[in-house]
C-alpha positions as CSV (number, residue, x, y, z in Angstrom):
1,M,-11.4,6.4,-12.3
2,P,-9.8,6.6,-8.8
3,S,-6.7,7.8,-8.8
4,A,-5.7,4.9,-6.4
5,Y,-5.2,3.2,-10.2
6,I,-2.7,5.9,-11.0
7,A,-0.6,7.2,-7.9
8,H,2.8,5.6,-7.2
9,L,4.3,3.8,-4.7
10,D,7.3,3.7,-3.6
11,R,9.4,0.1,-3.3
12,T,11.6,-0.1,-0.2
13,G,14.7,-2.7,-0.8
14,F,15.8,-4.5,1.9
15,N,19.8,-3.3,2.6
16,G,20.7,-4.5,6.5
17,N,22.8,-7.5,8.0
18,T,21.0,-7.7,11.2
19,Y,17.9,-8.9,13.4
20,G,17.6,-5.1,14.0
21,D,17.3,-3.5,10.2
22,I,14.9,-6.9,9.8
23,T,12.4,-5.8,12.5
24,Q,12.9,-1.6,11.4
25,Y,12.1,-3.3,7.7
26,S,9.1,-5.0,8.9
27,V,7.8,-1.6,10.6
28,I,8.4,0.1,7.4
29,L,6.9,-2.9,5.1
30,K,3.4,-2.9,7.8
31,R,3.4,0.6,6.8
32,E,3.5,0.5,2.6
33,R,1.2,-2.7,3.2
34,D,-1.6,-0.9,5.1
35,M,-1.4,2.0,2.1
36,C,-1.5,-0.3,-0.2
37,L,-5.3,-1.8,1.7
38,N,-6.3,1.8,1.9
39,R,-6.2,2.0,-1.3
40,I,-8.0,-0.9,-2.7
41,D,-10.7,0.1,0.1
42,K,-10.9,3.2,-2.1
43,I,-11.1,1.6,-5.6
44,R,-13.2,-1.0,-4.1
45,E,-15.7,2.0,-2.8
46,W,-15.4,3.6,-6.6
47,Q,-16.7,0.1,-8.1
48,V,-19.6,0.3,-5.9
49,E,-20.4,3.6,-6.4
50,N,-19.9,3.2,-10.0
51,T,-21.8,-0.1,-10.6
52,Q,-25.5,1.6,-8.8
53,H,-25.7,4.1,-11.8
């Protein structure tokens, strides 16, 4: 089983009040999204490797 299945991800809450806060939060969300996409890619690779055997 790939470690991506069991690894913990933090969920970042939004506590802002300004457009600047929203901009900063969007950068954080993009980084978190990229981490999730990387994990999905690893799961897909694991599935391909395990269906070939």
